[in-house]
C-alpha positions as CSV (number, residue, x, y, z in Angstrom):
1,X,54.7,109.9,-31.1
2,X,53.4,111.3,-33.6
3,X,52.2,110.6,-37.5
4,X,52.6,113.1,-40.6
5,X,51.9,112.7,-44.3
6,X,52.5,115.4,-47.2
7,X,49.8,115.6,-49.7
8,X,50.7,117.2,-52.9
9,X,47.9,119.1,-54.4
10,X,50.3,121.9,-56.5
11,X,49.0,123.0,-59.6
12,X,52.6,122.8,-61.1
13,X,54.8,119.6,-61.5
14,X,56.9,119.3,-58.5
15,X,58.7,116.7,-56.2
16,X,58.8,117.9,-53.0
17,X,59.6,117.0,-49.9
18,X,59.5,117.9,-45.9
19,X,61.6,118.6,-43.1
20,X,60.5,119.0,-39.2
21,X,63.2,121.4,-38.0
22,X,66.9,120.2,-39.7
23,X,65.5,116.4,-40.4
24,X,64.0,115.3,-43.5
25,X,60.9,113.1,-42.2
26,X,60.0,112.1,-46.1
27,X,62.3,109.6,-47.2
28,X,61.4,110.2,-51.2
29,X,59.8,113.5,-53.0
30,X,56.4,113.5,-53.7
31,X,54.9,113.8,-56.6
32,X,52.2,115.7,-58.5
33,X,48.5,114.5,-56.5
34,X,49.9,112.0,-54.6
35,X,50.9,111.7,-51.1
36,X,53.5,110.3,-48.9
37,X,53.0,107.4,-46.3
38,X,52.3,108.0,-42.7
39,X,55.7,108.7,-40.8
40,X,56.3,108.3,-37.5
41,X,58.0,111.7,-35.2
42,X,58.8,113.3,-32.0
43,X,56.6,115.7,-30.5
44,X,57.7,119.3,-30.4
45,X,57.7,122.4,-31.7
46,X,59.1,122.8,-35.4
47,X,59.4,124.7,-38.6
48,X,57.9,122.8,-41.3
49,X,59.5,123.2,-44.6
50,X,58.2,122.0,-47.4
51,X,58.6,122.7,-51.2
52,X,60.3,121.2,-54.0
53,X,64.4,121.3,-53.0
54,X,65.3,122.5,-56.8
55,X,62.6,125.3,-57.1
56,X,63.6,127.8,-54.5
57,X,60.2,129.5,-55.1
58,X,58.2,126.8,-53.5
59,X,59.8,126.4,-50.4
60,X,56.9,127.3,-47.8
61,X,57.4,127.9,-44.1
62,X,55.4,126.6,-41.7
63,X,56.7,128.5,-38.4
64,X,56.2,127.2,-35.0
65,X,53.9,124.3,-35.4
66,X,53.4,122.1,-32.4
67,X,53.2,118.4,-33.0
68,X,51.8,116.6,-30.0
69,X,51.6,112.7,-28.8
70,X,49.1,110.9,-30.2
71,X,48.1,113.0,-33.6
72,X,47.7,113.0,-36.8
73,X,48.8,114.9,-38.9
74,X,48.5,115.2,-42.4
75,X,50.6,118.3,-45.0
76,X,48.5,119.9,-47.9
77,X,50.5,121.8,-50.5
78,X,48.6,123.4,-52.5
79,X,48.8,126.5,-55.4
80,X,51.1,127.5,-58.5
81,X,54.4,128.6,-58.2
82,X,55.0,132.6,-58.9
83,X,51.3,133.3,-57.8
84,X,50.0,131.7,-54.7
85,X,51.2,128.7,-53.2
86,X,49.7,127.1,-49.6
87,X,50.8,124.3,-47.1
88,X,48.1,123.6,-44.7
89,X,48.7,121.7,-41.6
90,X,45.5,119.8,-40.9
91,X,45.3,117.4,-37.6
92,X,43.2,114.6,-36.5
93,X,43.0,112.9,-32.8
94,X,44.1,109.3,-32.6
């Protein structure tokens, strides 16, 4: 298994959620300047969808991400809507 969390560093006040493929792994939205707890996920290849579901312009896709067993992942969501939004996937070996 692997662990993954989301950190919301967006300038705008967004409540973001994230999913791996078709399964949402955040159990609640992640507010501005906060982090979700770590969630245990099944290893595999995924498209990660992250953003505020009430604001289509905030949603980003990280295509073709490999989640490996025994690793810890942090998705850092940052930027400004209608300018530049970034979602970065950071990996740490457990």
